[in-house]
CHARMM internal coordinates of N, CA and C (Angstrom, degrees):
IC EDIT
DIST 1 N 1 CA 1.4569
DIST 1 CA 1 C 1.5219
ANGL 1 N 1 CA 1 C 108.31
DIST 1 C 2 N 1.3191
ANGL 1 CA 1 C 2 N 116.51
DIHE 1 N 1 CA 1 C 2 N 137.37
DIST 2 N 2 CA 1.4592
ANGL 1 C 2 N 2 CA 122.04
DIHE 1 CA 1 C 2 N 2 CA 179.62
DIST 2 CA 2 C 1.5194
ANGL 2 N 2 CA 2 C 109.61
DIHE 1 C 2 N 2 CA 2 C -120.93
DIST 2 C 3 N 1.3126
ANGL 2 CA 2 C 3 N 115.80
DIHE 2 N 2 CA 2 C 3 N 155.64
DIST 3 N 3 CA 1.4543
ANGL 2 C 3 N 3 CA 120.83
DIHE 2 CA 2 C 3 N 3 CA 178.29
DIST 3 CA 3 C 1.5202
ANGL 3 N 3 CA 3 C 110.13
DIHE 2 C 3 N 3 CA 3 C -148.91
DIST 3 C 4 N 1.3007
ANGL 3 CA 3 C 4 N 114.77
DIHE 3 N 3 CA 3 C 4 N 179.35
DIST 4 N 4 CA 1.4551
ANGL 3 C 4 N 4 CA 121.55
DIHE 3 CA 3 C 4 N 4 CA 179.47
DIST 4 CA 4 C 1.5119
ANGL 4 N 4 CA 4 C 108.25
DIHE 3 C 4 N 4 CA 4 C -112.16
DIST 4 C 5 N 1.3177
ANGL 4 CA 4 C 5 N 116.93
DIHE 4 N 4 CA 4 C 5 N 134.78
DIST 5 N 5 CA 1.4570
ANGL 4 C 5 N 5 CA 121.49
DIHE 4 CA 4 C 5 N 5 CA 176.92
DIST 5 CA 5 C 1.5159
ANGL 5 N 5 CA 5 C 108.55
DIHE 4 C 5 N 5 CA 5 C -110.21
DIST 5 C 6 N 1.3129
ANGL 5 CA 5 C 6 N 116.80
DIHE 5 N 5 CA 5 C 6 N 115.39
DIST 6 N 6 CA 1.4546
ANGL 5 C 6 N 6 CA 121.86
DIHE 5 CA 5 C 6 N 6 CA 178.10
DIST 6 CA 6 C 1.5171
ANGL 6 N 6 CA 6 C 108.08
DIHE 5 C 6 N 6 CA 6 C -92.15
DIST 6 C 7 N 1.3081
ANGL 6 CA 6 C 7 N 117.52
DIHE 6 N 6 CA 6 C 7 N 111.86
DIST 7 N 7 CA 1.4568
ANGL 6 C 7 N 7 CA 120.24
DIHE 6 CA 6 C 7 N 7 CA -178.34
DIST 7 CA 7 C 1.5071
ANGL 7 N 7 CA 7 C 112.51
DIHE 6 C 7 N 7 CA 7 C -104.01
DIST 7 C 8 N 1.3278
ANGL 7 CA 7 C 8 N 117.97
DIHE 7 N 7 CA 7 C 8 N -17.63
DIST 8 N 8 CA 1.4483
ANGL 7 C 8 N 8 CA 119.61
DIHE 7 CA 7 C 8 N 8 CA -179.33
DIST 8 CA 8 C 1.5119
ANGL 8 N 8 CA 8 C 112.13
DIHE 7 C 8 N 8 CA 8 C -173.42
DIST 8 C 9 N 1.3052
ANGL 8 CA 8 C 9 N 114.32
DIHE 8 N 8 CA 8 C 9 N 167.60
DIST 9 N 9 CA 1.4451
ANGL 8 C 9 N 9 CA 122.66
DIHE 8 CA 8 C 9 N 9 CA 178.77
DIST 9 CA 9 C 1.5220
ANGL 9 N 9 CA 9 C 107.09
DIHE 8 C 9 N 9 CA 9 C -114.21
DIST 9 C 10 N 1.3156
ANGL 9 CA 9 C 10 N 116.85
DIHE 9 N 9 CA 9 C 10 N 124.93
DIST 10 N 10 CA 1.4554
ANGL 9 C 10 N 10 CA 120.83
DIHE 9 CA 9 C 10 N 10 CA 178.05
DIST 10 CA 10 C 1.5237
ANGL 10 N 10 CA 10 C 109.35
DIHE 9 C 10 N 10 CA 10 C -106.42
DIST 10 C 11 N 1.3207
ANGL 10 CA 10 C 11 N 115.60
DIHE 10 N 10 CA 10 C 11 N 133.63
DIST 11 N 11 CA 1.4560
ANGL 10 C 11 N 11 CA 122.34
DIHE 10 CA 10 C 11 N 11 CA 173.57
DIST 11 CA 11 C 1.5205
ANGL 11 N 11 CA 11 C 106.30
DIHE 10 C 11 N 11 CA 11 C -103.18
DIST 11 C 12 N 1.3321
ANGL 11 CA 11 C 12 N 116.24
DIHE 11 N 11 CA 11 C 12 N 123.97
DIST 12 N 12 CA 1.4625
ANGL 11 C 12 N 12 CA 120.59
DIHE 11 CA 11 C 12 N 12 CA -177.17
DIST 12 CA 12 C 1.5286
ANGL 12 N 12 CA 12 C 109.68
DIHE 11 C 12 N 12 CA 12 C -121.60
DIST 12 C 13 N 1.3365
ANGL 12 CA 12 C 13 N 115.49
DIHE 12 N 12 CA 12 C 13 N 157.08
DIST 13 N 13 CA 1.4557
ANGL 12 C 13 N 13 CA 119.76
DIHE 12 CA 12 C 13 N 13 CA 176.08
DIST 13 CA 13 C 1.5223
ANGL 13 N 13 CA 13 C 109.44
DIHE 12 C 13 N 13 CA 13 C -91.69
DIST 13 C 14 N 1.3277
ANGL 13 CA 13 C 14 N 116.71
DIHE 13 N 13 CA 13 C 14 N -174.37
DIST 14 N 14 CA 1.4591
ANGL 13 C 14 N 14 CA 120.02
DIHE 13 CA 13 C 14 N 14 CA -176.19
DIST 14 CA 14 C 1.5231
ANGL 14 N 14 CA 14 C 113.37
DIHE 13 C 14 N 14 CA 14 C -66.70
DIST 14 C 15 N 1.3391
ANGL 14 CA 14 C 15 N 118.42
DIHE 14 N 14 CA 14 C 15 N -16.17
DIST 15 N 15 CA 1.4699
ANGL 14 C 15 N 15 CA 123.10
DIHE 14 CA 14 C 15 N 15 CA 176.54
DIST 15 CA 15 C 1.5252
ANGL 15 N 15 CA 15 C 112.04
DIHE 14 C 15 N 15 CA 15 C -93.63
DIST 15 C 16 N 1.3388
ANGL 15 CA 15 C 16 N 116.51
DIHE 15 N 15 CA 15 C 16 N 9.90
DIST 16 N 16 CA 1.4611
ANGL 15 C 16 N 16 CA 123.51
DIHE 15 CA 15 C 16 N 16 CA -179.35
DIST 16 CA 16 C 1.5238
ANGL 16 N 16 CA 16 C 112.91
DIHE 15 C 16 N 16 CA 16 C 65.97
DIST 16 C 17 N 1.3294
ANGL 16 CA 16 C 17 N 117.05
DIHE 16 N 16 CA 16 C 17 N 22.16
DIST 17 N 17 CA 1.4627
ANGL 16 C 17 N 17 CA 122.40
DIHE 16 CA 16 C 17 N 17 CA 175.12
DIST 17 CA 17 C 1.5275
ANGL 17 N 17 CA 17 C 108.14
DIHE 16 C 17 N 17 CA 17 C -84.12
DIST 17 C 18 N 1.3413
ANGL 17 CA 17 C 18 N 117.11
DIHE 17 N 17 CA 17 C 18 N 130.23
DIST 18 N 18 CA 1.4616
ANGL 17 C 18 N 18 CA 121.34
DIHE 17 CA 17 C 18 N 18 CA -179.34
DIST 18 CA 18 C 1.5226
ANGL 18 N 18 CA 18 C 109.24
DIHE 17 C 18 N 18 CA 18 C -72.69
DIST 18 C 19 N 1.3397
ANGL 18 CA 18 C 19 N 115.89
DIHE 18 N 18 CA 18 C 19 N 121.60
DIST 19 N 19 CA 1.4534
ANGL 18 C 19 N 19 CA 121.61
DIHE 18 CA 18 C 19 N 19 CA 179.09
DIST 19 CA 19 C 1.5233
ANGL 19 N 19 CA 19 C 111.84
DIHE 18 C 19 N 19 CA 19 C -93.83
DIST 19 C 20 N 1.3339
ANGL 19 CA 19 C 20 N 116.82
DIHE 19 N 19 CA 19 C 20 N -42.89
DIST 20 N 20 CA 1.4639
ANGL 19 C 20 N 20 CA 123.01
DIHE 19 CA 19 C 20 N 20 CA -178.06
DIST 20 CA 20 C 1.5154
ANGL 20 N 20 CA 20 C 109.41
DIHE 19 C 20 N 20 CA 20 C -144.96
DIST 20 C 21 N 1.3239
ANGL 20 CA 20 C 21 N 115.48
DIHE 20 N 20 CA 20 C 21 N 149.15
DIST 21 N 21 CA 1.4542
ANGL 20 C 21 N 21 CA 121.73
DIHE 20 CA 20 C 21 N 21 CA 173.52
DIST 21 CA 21 C 1.5214
ANGL 21 N 21 CA 21 C 108.15
DIHE 20 C 21 N 21 CA 21 C -128.00
DIST 21 C 22 N 1.3359
ANGL 21 CA 21 C 22 N 116.67
DIHE 21 N 21 CA 21 C 22 N 126.41
DIST 22 N 22 CA 1.4587
ANGL 21 C 22 N 22 CA 122.61
DIHE 21 CA 21 C 22 N 22 CA 177.35
DIST 22 CA 22 C 1.5192
ANGL 22 N 22 CA 22 C 108.76
DIHE 21 C 22 N 22 CA 22 C -110.14
DIST 22 C 23 N 1.3218
ANGL 22 CA 22 C 23 N 119.02
DIHE 22 N 22 CA 22 C 23 N 130.94
DIST 23 N 23 CA 1.4674
ANGL 22 C 23 N 23 CA 119.61
DIHE 22 CA 22 C 23 N 23 CA 175.89
DIST 23 CA 23 C 1.5263
ANGL 23 N 23 CA 23 C 110.56
DIHE 22 C 23 N 23 CA 23 C -73.95
DIST 23 C 24 N 1.3152
ANGL 23 CA 23 C 24 N 116.78
DIHE 23 N 23 CA 23 C 24 N 146.75
DIST 24 N 24 CA 1.4547
ANGL 23 C 24 N 24 CA 121.25
DIHE 23 CA 23 C 24 N 24 CA 173.50
DIST 24 CA 24 C 1.5245
ANGL 24 N 24 CA 24 C 107.81
DIHE 23 C 24 N 24 CA 24 C -83.27
DIST 24 C 25 N 1.3263
ANGL 24 CA 24 C 25 N 118.29
DIHE 24 N 24 CA 24 C 25 N 133.31
DIST 25 N 25 CA 1.4679
ANGL 24 C 25 N 25 CA 120.27
DIHE 24 CA 24 C 25 N 25 CA -178.00
DIST 25 CA 25 C 1.5223
ANGL 25 N 25 CA 25 C 111.81
DIHE 24 C 25 N 25 CA 25 C -67.99
DIST 25 C 26 N 1.3270
ANGL 25 CA 25 C 26 N 115.88
DIHE 25 N 25 CA 25 C 26 N 145.91
DIST 26 N 26 CA 1.4654
ANGL 25 C 26 N 26 CA 121.39
DIHE 25 CA 25 C 26 N 26 CA -179.82
DIST 26 CA 26 C 1.5224
ANGL 26 N 26 CA 26 C 112.73
DIHE 25 C 26 N 26 CA 26 C -67.43
DIST 26 C 27 N 1.3348
ANGL 26 CA 26 C 27 N 117.42
DIHE 26 N 26 CA 26 C 27 N -26.22
DIST 27 N 27 CA 1.4613
ANGL 26 C 27 N 27 CA 119.77
DIHE 26 CA 26 C 27 N 27 CA -175.55
DIST 27 CA 27 C 1.5252
ANGL 27 N 27 CA 27 C 113.11
DIHE 26 C 27 N 27 CA 27 C -90.94
DIST 27 C 28 N 1.3232
ANGL 27 CA 27 C 28 N 117.84
DIHE 27 N 27 CA 27 C 28 N 6.53
DIST 28 N 28 CA 1.4620
ANGL 27 C 28 N 28 CA 121.30
DIHE 27 CA 27 C 28 N 28 CA 176.86
DIST 28 CA 28 C 1.5197
ANGL 28 N 28 CA 28 C 108.47
DIHE 27 C 28 N 28 CA 28 C -114.41
DIST 28 C 29 N 1.3150
ANGL 28 CA 28 C 29 N 115.58
DIHE 28 N 28 CA 28 C 29 N 128.75
DIST 29 N 29 CA 1.4559
ANGL 28 C 29 N 29 CA 120.52
DIHE 28 CA 28 C 29 N 29 CA -177.12
DIST 29 CA 29 C 1.5223
ANGL 29 N 29 CA 29 C 109.13
DIHE 28 C 29 N 29 CA 29 C -118.57
DIST 29 C 30 N 1.2877
ANGL 29 CA 29 C 30 N 116.19
DIHE 29 N 29 CA 29 C 30 N -175.85
DIST 30 N 30 CA 1.4533
ANGL 29 C 30 N 30 CA 119.66
DIHE 29 CA 29 C 30 N 30 CA 179.53
DIST 30 CA 30 C 1.5160
ANGL 30 N 30 CA 30 C 111.11
DIHE 29 C 30 N 30 CA 30 C 82.96
DIST 30 C 31 N 1.3017
ANGL 30 CA 30 C 31 N 114.87
DIHE 30 N 30 CA 30 C 31 N 175.20
DIST 31 N 31 CA 1.4553
ANGL 30 C 31 N 31 CA 120.94
DIHE 30 CA 30 C 31 N 31 CA -179.07
DIST 31 CA 31 C 1.5287
ANGL 31 N 31 CA 31 C 108.68
DIHE 30 C 31 N 31 CA 31 C -87.11
DIST 31 C 32 N 1.3301
ANGL 31 CA 31 C 32 N 118.66
DIHE 31 N 31 CA 31 C 32 N 119.73
DIST 32 N 32 CA 1.4670
ANGL 31 C 32 N 32 CA 119.99
DIHE 31 CA 31 C 32 N 32 CA -176.47
DIST 32 CA 32 C 1.5235
ANGL 32 N 32 CA 32 C 112.27
DIHE 31 C 32 N 32 CA 32 C -75.16
DIST 32 C 33 N 1.3164
ANGL 32 CA 32 C 33 N 114.96
DIHE 32 N 32 CA 32 C 33 N 149.19
DIST 33 N 33 CA 1.4614
ANGL 32 C 33 N 33 CA 121.26
DIHE 32 CA 32 C 33 N 33 CA 169.09
DIST 33 CA 33 C 1.5237
ANGL 33 N 33 CA 33 C 106.85
DIHE 32 C 33 N 33 CA 33 C -118.60
DIST 33 C 34 N 1.3278
ANGL 33 CA 33 C 34 N 116.43
DIHE 33 N 33 CA 33 C 34 N 143.15
DIST 34 N 34 CA 1.4595
ANGL 33 C 34 N 34 CA 121.36
DIHE 33 CA 33 C 34 N 34 CA -172.67
DIST 34 CA 34 C 1.5200
ANGL 34 N 34 CA 34 C 109.88
DIHE 33 C 34 N 34 CA 34 C -126.56
DIST 34 C 35 N 1.3344
ANGL 34 CA 34 C 35 N 115.63
DIHE 34 N 34 CA 34 C 35 N 135.93
DIST 35 N 35 CA 1.4562
ANGL 34 C 35 N 35 CA 122.20
DIHE 34 CA 34 C 35 N 35 CA 171.85
DIST 35 CA 35 C 1.5170
ANGL 35 N 35 CA 35 C 108.11
DIHE 34 C 35 N 35 CA 35 C -126.25
DIST 35 C 36 N 1.3275
ANGL 35 CA 35 C 36 N 116.68
DIHE 35 N 35 CA 35 C 36 N 144.20
DIST 36 N 36 CA 1.4557
ANGL 35 C 36 N 36 CA 121.55
DIHE 35 CA 35 C 36 N 36 CA 177.94
DIST 36 CA 36 C 1.5217
ANGL 36 N 36 CA 36 C 109.37
DIHE 35 C 36 N 36 CA 36 C -115.30
DIST 36 C 37 N 1.3330
ANGL 36 CA 36 C 37 N 115.20
DIHE 36 N 36 CA 36 C 37 N 140.21
DIST 37 N 37 CA 1.4558
ANGL 36 C 37 N 37 CA 122.44
DIHE 36 CA 36 C 37 N 37 CA 177.11
DIST 37 CA 37 C 1.5226
ANGL 37 N 37 CA 37 C 106.65
DIHE 36 C 37 N 37 CA 37 C -126.84
DIST 37 C 38 N 1.3246
ANGL 37 CA 37 C 38 N 116.27
DIHE 37 N 37 CA 37 C 38 N 135.45
DIST 38 N 38 CA 1.4600
ANGL 37 C 38 N 38 CA 121.06
DIHE 37 CA 37 C 38 N 38 CA -172.98
DIST 38 CA 38 C 1.5201
ANGL 38 N 38 CA 38 C 110.86
DIHE 37 C 38 N 38 CA 38 C -119.46
DIST 38 C 39 N 1.3333
ANGL 38 CA 38 C 39 N 115.59
DIHE 38 N 38 CA 38 C 39 N 137.47
DIST 39 N 39 CA 1.4560
ANGL 38 C 39 N 39 CA 121.48
DIHE 38 CA 38 C 39 N 39 CA 170.00
DIST 39 CA 39 C 1.5268
ANGL 39 N 39 CA 39 C 107.27
DIHE 38 C 39 N 39 CA 39 C -126.22
DIST 39 C 40 N 1.3179
ANGL 39 CA 39 C 40 N 117.37
DIHE 39 N 39 CA 39 C 40 N -172.34
DIST 40 N 40 CA 1.4613
ANGL 39 C 40 N 40 CA 119.93
DIHE 39 CA 39 C 40 N 40 CA -177.24
DIST 40 CA 40 C 1.5241
ANGL 40 N 40 CA 40 C 113.09
DIHE 39 C 40 N 40 CA 40 C -60.79
DIST 40 C 41 N 1.3335
ANGL 40 CA 40 C 41 N 117.69
DIHE 40 N 40 CA 40 C 41 N -42.07
DIST 41 N 41 CA 1.4616
ANGL 40 C 41 N 41 CA 120.76
DIHE 40 CA 40 C 41 N 41 CA -174.36
DIST 41 CA 41 C 1.5229
ANGL 41 N 41 CA 41 C 114.54
DIHE 40 C 41 N 41 CA 41 C -116.65
DIST 41 C 42 N 1.3236
ANGL 41 CA 41 C 42 N 118.03
DIHE 41 N 41 CA 41 C 42 N -2.97
DIST 42 N 42 CA 1.4596
ANGL 41 C 42 N 42 CA 120.34
DIHE 41 CA 41 C 42 N 42 CA -175.01
DIST 42 CA 42 C 1.5256
ANGL 42 N 42 CA 42 C 111.43
DIHE 41 C 42 N 42 CA 42 C -137.91
DIST 42 C 43 N 1.3113
ANGL 42 CA 42 C 43 N 114.34
DIHE 42 N 42 CA 42 C 43 N 155.01
DIST 43 N 43 CA 1.4575
ANGL 42 C 43 N 43 CA 122.34
DIHE 42 CA 42 C 43 N 43 CA 168.22
DIST 43 CA 43 C 1.5255
ANGL 43 N 43 CA 43 C 105.47
DIHE 42 C 43 N 43 CA 43 C -123.66
DIST 43 C 44 N 1.3135
ANGL 43 CA 43 C 44 N 117.49
DIHE 43 N 43 CA 43 C 44 N 129.77
DIST 44 N 44 CA 1.4542
ANGL 43 C 44 N 44 CA 122.46
DIHE 43 CA 43 C 44 N 44 CA 178.34
DIST 44 CA 44 C 1.5172
ANGL 44 N 44 CA 44 C 108.51
DIHE 43 C 44 N 44 CA 44 C -108.98
DIST 44 C 45 N 1.3253
ANGL 44 CA 44 C 45 N 116.52
DIHE 44 N 44 CA 44 C 45 N 125.13
DIST 45 N 45 CA 1.4587
ANGL 44 C 45 N 45 CA 122.15
DIHE 44 CA 44 C 45 N 45 CA 175.09
DIST 45 CA 45 C 1.5254
ANGL 45 N 45 CA 45 C 107.42
DIHE 44 C 45 N 45 CA 45 C -104.28
DIST 45 C 46 N 1.3241
ANGL 45 CA 45 C 46 N 116.87
DIHE 45 N 45 CA 45 C 46 N 122.14
DIST 46 N 46 CA 1.4588
ANGL 45 C 46 N 46 CA 122.88
DIHE 45 CA 45 C 46 N 46 CA 176.94
DIST 46 CA 46 C 1.5192
ANGL 46 N 46 CA 46 C 107.43
DIHE 45 C 46 N 46 CA 46 C -107.19
DIST 46 C 47 N 1.3351
ANGL 46 CA 46 C 47 N 116.48
DIHE 46 N 46 CA 46 C 47 N 118.78
DIST 47 N 47 CA 1.4649
ANGL 46 C 47 N 47 CA 121.54
DIHE 46 CA 46 C 47 N 47 CA -177.43
DIST 47 CA 47 C 1.5300
ANGL 47 N 47 CA 47 C 107.88
DIHE 46 C 47 N 47 CA 47 C -113.05
DIST 47 C 48 N 1.3341
ANGL 47 CA 47 C 48 N 116.79
DIHE 47 N 47 CA 47 C 48 N 120.29
DIST 48 N 48 CA 1.4654
ANGL 47 C 48 N 48 CA 123.06
DIHE 47 CA 47 C 48 N 48 CA 179.78
DIST 48 CA 48 C 1.5255
ANGL 48 N 48 CA 48 C 109.85
DIHE 47 C 48 N 48 CA 48 C -105.90
DIST 48 C 49 N 1.3356
ANGL 48 CA 48 C 49 N 116.10
DIHE 48 N 48 CA 48 C 49 N 136.79
DIST 49 N 49 CA 1.4597
ANGL 48 C 49 N 49 CA 123.34
DIHE 48 CA 48 C 49 N 49 CA 175.63
DIST 49 CA 49 C 1.5203
ANGL 49 N 49 CA 49 C 107.71
DIHE 48 C 49 N 49 CA 49 C -122.67
DIST 49 C 50 N 1.3285
ANGL 49 CA 49 C 50 N 117.37
DIHE 49 N 49 CA 49 C 50 N 134.81
DIST 50 N 50 CA 1.4653
ANGL 49 C 50 N 50 CA 122.75
DIHE 49 CA 49 C 50 N 50 CA 177.96
DIST 50 CA 50 C 1.5193
ANGL 50 N 50 CA 50 C 108.56
DIHE 49 C 50 N 50 CA 50 C -134.14
DIST 50 C 51 N 1.3351
ANGL 50 CA 50 C 51 N 116.42
DIHE 50 N 50 CA 50 C 51 N 129.53
DIST 51 N 51 CA 1.4585
ANGL 50 C 51 N 51 CA 119.99
DIHE 50 CA 50 C 51 N 51 CA 177.83
DIST 51 CA 51 C 1.5221
ANGL 51 N 51 CA 51 C 109.74
DIHE 50 C 51 N 51 CA 51 C -162.02
DIST 51 C 52 N 1.3280
ANGL 51 CA 51 C 52 N 115.78
DIHE 51 N 51 CA 51 C 52 N 172.03
DIST 52 N 52 CA 1.4649
ANGL 51 C 52 N 52 CA 122.19
DIHE 51 CA 51 C 52 N 52 CA 174.71
DIST 52 CA 52 C 1.5202
ANGL 52 N 52 CA 52 C 107.59
DIHE 51 C 52 N 52 CA 52 C -108.88
DIST 52 C 53 N 1.3402
ANGL 52 CA 52 C 53 N 116.32
DIHE 52 N 52 CA 52 C 53 N 130.96
DIST 53 N 53 CA 1.4638
ANGL 52 C 53 N 53 CA 119.67
DIHE 52 CA 52 C 53 N 53 CA -179.68
DIST 53 CA 53 C 1.5308
ANGL 53 N 53 CA 53 C 110.34
DIHE 52 C 53 N 53 CA 53 C -78.26
DIST 53 C 54 N 1.3280
ANGL 53 CA 53 C 54 N 116.04
DIHE 53 N 53 CA 53 C 54 N -176.84
DIST 54 N 54 CA 1.4685
ANGL 53 C 54 N 54 CA 121.80
DIHE 53 CA 53 C 54 N 54 CA -176.19
DIST 54 CA 54 C 1.5306
ANGL 54 N 54 CA 54 C 113.06
DIHE 53 C 54 N 54 CA 54 C -62.09
DIST 54 C 55 N 1.3468
ANGL 54 CA 54 C 55 N 117.07
DIHE 54 N 54 CA 54 C 55 N -24.83
DIST 55 N 55 CA 1.4592
ANGL 54 C 55 N 55 CA 121.07
DIHE 54 CA 54 C 55 N 55 CA 179.00
DIST 55 CA 55 C 1.5260
ANGL 55 N 55 CA 55 C 112.22
DIHE 54 C 55 N 55 CA 55 C -89.34
DIST 55 C 56 N 1.3404
ANGL 55 CA 55 C 56 N 117.52
DIHE 55 N 55 CA 55 C 56 N 1.44
DIST 56 N 56 CA 1.4584
ANGL 55 C 56 N 56 CA 121.21
DIHE 55 CA 55 C 56 N 56 CA 179.71
DIST 56 CA 56 C 1.5197
ANGL 56 N 56 CA 56 C 114.41
DIHE 55 C 56 N 56 CA 56 C 85.63
DIST 56 C 57 N 1.3389
ANGL 56 CA 56 C 57 N 117.35
DIHE 56 N 56 CA 56 C 57 N 9.20
DIST 57 N 57 CA 1.4618
ANGL 56 C 57 N 57 CA 120.90
DIHE 56 CA 56 C 57 N 57 CA 179.01
DIST 57 CA 57 C 1.5303
ANGL 57 N 57 CA 57 C 110.14
DIHE 56 C 57 N 57 CA 57 C -84.71
DIST 57 C 58 N 1.3343
ANGL 57 CA 57 C 58 N 115.74
DIHE 57 N 57 CA 57 C 58 N 139.01
DIST 58 N 58 CA 1.4603
ANGL 57 C 58 N 58 CA 121.33
DIHE 57 CA 57 C 58 N 58 CA 177.74
DIST 58 CA 58 C 1.5231
ANGL 58 N 58 CA 58 C 109.13
DIHE 57 C 58 N 58 CA 58 C -73.96
DIST 58 C 59 N 1.3345
ANGL 58 CA 58 C 59 N 117.25
DIHE 58 N 58 CA 58 C 59 N 132.89
DIST 59 N 59 CA 1.4642
ANGL 58 C 59 N 59 CA 122.40
DIHE 58 CA 58 C 59 N 59 CA -179.50
DIST 59 CA 59 C 1.5262
ANGL 59 N 59 CA 59 C 108.34
DIHE 58 C 59 N 59 CA 59 C -125.44
DIST 59 C 60 N 1.3236
ANGL 59 CA 59 C 60 N 115.62
DIHE 59 N 59 CA 59 C 60 N 134.28
DIST 60 N 60 CA 1.4658
ANGL 59 C 60 N 60 CA 122.18
DIHE 59 CA 59 C 60 N 60 CA 178.03
DIST 60 CA 60 C 1.5280
ANGL 60 N 60 CA 60 C 107.40
DIHE 59 C 60 N 60 CA 60 C -128.54
DIST 60 C 61 N 1.3102
ANGL 60 CA 60 C 61 N 116.41
DIHE 60 N 60 CA 60 C 61 N 123.66
DIST 61 N 61 CA 1.4623
ANGL 60 C 61 N 61 CA 122.12
DIHE 60 CA 60 C 61 N 61 CA 179.19
DIST 61 CA 61 C 1.5192
ANGL 61 N 61 CA 61 C 108.44
DIHE 60 C 61 N 61 CA 61 C -125.39
DIST 61 C 62 N 1.3264
ANGL 61 CA 61 C 62 N 116.42
DIHE 61 N 61 CA 61 C 62 N 138.47
DIST 62 N 62 CA 1.4621
ANGL 61 C 62 N 62 CA 122.04
DIHE 61 CA 61 C 62 N 62 CA 177.98
DIST 62 CA 62 C 1.5203
ANGL 62 N 62 CA 62 C 108.27
DIHE 61 C 62 N 62 CA 62 C -123.50
DIST 62 C 63 N 1.3181
ANGL 62 CA 62 C 63 N 115.98
DIHE 62 N 62 CA 62 C 63 N 132.61
DIST 63 N 63 CA 1.4629
ANGL 62 C 63 N 63 CA 122.63
DIHE 62 CA 62 C 63 N 63 CA 174.68
DIST 63 CA 63 C 1.5213
ANGL 63 N 63 CA 63 C 107.98
DIHE 62 C 63 N 63 CA 63 C -119.92
DIST 63 C 64 N 1.3380
ANGL 63 CA 63 C 64 N 115.79
DIHE 63 N 63 CA 63 C 64 N 142.97
DIST 64 N 64 CA 1.4603
ANGL 63 C 64 N 64 CA 121.54
DIHE 63 CA 63 C 64 N 64 CA 176.97
DIST 64 CA 64 C 1.5185
ANGL 64 N 64 CA 64 C 109.01
DIHE 63 C 64 N 64 CA 64 C -119.08
DIST 64 C 65 N 1.3210
ANGL 64 CA 64 C 65 N 116.38
DIHE 64 N 64 CA 64 C 65 N 138.02
DIST 65 N 65 CA 1.4579
ANGL 64 C 65 N 65 CA 122.81
DIHE 64 CA 64 C 65 N 65 CA 174.74
DIST 65 CA 65 C 1.5281
ANGL 65 N 65 CA 65 C 106.94
DIHE 64 C 65 N 65 CA 65 C -127.64
DIST 65 C 66 N 1.3339
ANGL 65 CA 65 C 66 N 116.39
DIHE 65 N 65 CA 65 C 66 N 130.85
DIST 66 N 66 CA 1.4564
ANGL 65 C 66 N 66 CA 120.67
DIHE 65 CA 65 C 66 N 66 CA 179.55
DIST 66 CA 66 C 1.5237
ANGL 66 N 66 CA 66 C 109.54
DIHE 65 C 66 N 66 CA 66 C -111.59
DIST 66 C 67 N 1.3085
ANGL 66 CA 66 C 67 N 115.61
DIHE 66 N 66 CA 66 C 67 N 129.21
DIST 67 N 67 CA 1.4567
ANGL 66 C 67 N 67 CA 121.40
DIHE 66 CA 66 C 67 N 67 CA 176.70
DIST 67 CA 67 C 1.5188
ANGL 67 N 67 CA 67 C 107.39
DIHE 66 C 67 N 67 CA 67 C -107.00
DIST 67 C 68 N 1.3211
ANGL 67 CA 67 C 68 N 116.65
DIHE 67 N 67 CA 67 C 68 N 118.60
DIST 68 N 68 CA 1.4588
ANGL 67 C 68 N 68 CA 121.61
DIHE 67 CA 67 C 68 N 68 CA 178.02
DIST 68 CA 68 C 1.5260
ANGL 68 N 68 CA 68 C 107.61
DIHE 67 C 68 N 68 CA 68 C -89.44
DIST 68 C 69 N 1.3238
ANGL 68 CA 68 C 69 N 117.17
DIHE 68 N 68 CA 68 C 69 N 109.24
DIST 69 N 69 CA 1.4686
ANGL 68 C 69 N 69 CA 121.00
DIHE 68 CA 68 C 69 N 69 CA -174.40
DIST 69 CA 69 C 1.5264
ANGL 69 N 69 CA 69 C 112.60
DIHE 68 C 69 N 69 CA 69 C -70.48
DIST 69 C 70 N 1.3303
ANGL 69 CA 69 C 70 N 118.62
DIHE 69 N 69 CA 69 C 70 N -21.10
DIST 70 N 70 CA 1.4637
ANGL 69 C 70 N 70 CA 119.58
DIHE 69 CA 69 C 70 N 70 CA -178.09
DIST 70 CA 70 C 1.5188
ANGL 70 N 70 CA 70 C 112.12
DIHE 69 C 70 N 70 CA 70 C -79.48
DIST 70 C 71 N 1.3362
ANGL 70 CA 70 C 71 N 117.64
DIHE 70 N 70 CA 70 C 71 N -27.25
DIST 71 N 71 CA 1.4640
ANGL 70 C 71 N 71 CA 120.54
DIHE 70 CA 70 C 71 N 71 CA -177.21
DIST 71 CA 71 C 1.5243
ANGL 71 N 71 CA 71 C 112.22
DIHE 70 C 71 N 71 CA 71 C -117.53
DIST 71 C 72 N 1.3452
ANGL 71 CA 71 C 72 N 118.20
DIHE 71 N 71 CA 71 C 72 N -1.86
DIST 72 N 72 CA 1.4555
ANGL 71 C 72 N 72 CA 123.32
DIHE 71 CA 71 C 72 N 72 CA -173.82
DIST 72 CA 72 C 1.5207
ANGL 72 N 72 CA 72 C 112.05
DIHE 71 C 72 N 72 CA 72 C 58.00
DIST 72 C 73 N 1.3170
ANGL 72 CA 72 C 73 N 116.57
DIHE 72 N 72 CA 72 C 73 N 27.47
DIST 73 N 73 CA 1.4577
ANGL 72 C 73 N 73 CA 120.88
DIHE 72 CA 72 C 73 N 73 CA 179.11
DIST 73 CA 73 C 1.5098
ANGL 73 N 73 CA 73 C 111.62
DIHE 72 C 73 N 73 CA 73 C -95.31
DIST 73 C 74 N 1.3287
ANGL 73 CA 73 C 74 N 115.89
DIHE 73 N 73 CA 73 C 74 N 157.28
DIST 74 N 74 CA 1.4581
ANGL 73 C 74 N 74 CA 122.97
DIHE 73 CA 73 C 74 N 74 CA 179.21
DIST 74 CA 74 C 1.5089
ANGL 74 N 74 CA 74 C 108.12
DIHE 73 C 74 N 74 CA 74 C -124.06
DIST 74 C 75 N 1.3369
ANGL 74 CA 74 C 75 N 116.56
DIHE 74 N 74 CA 74 C 75 N 133.68
DIST 75 N 75 CA 1.4613
ANGL 74 C 75 N 75 CA 120.92
DIHE 74 CA 74 C 75 N 75 CA 177.24
DIST 75 CA 75 C 1.5139
ANGL 75 N 75 CA 75 C 109.38
DIHE 74 C 75 N 75 CA 75 C -120.48
END
COOR INIT
IC SEED 1 N 1 CA 1 C
IC BUILD
């Protein structure tokens, strides 16, 4: 049996140069989906995780990452 291991999210520019790397949290499972939202000075990455835990309960986790374009900082 084979699977995919998601260890991080890379943000790249149009030249495929990696600008930022975000680690995937250990407590979030499932296949992540990512949306980006842009403003004048920031880019917001919203990462959604959906899965069923060991008891069969549906779990939804959302993580937000903010990229400050003026300082190249990540929050």
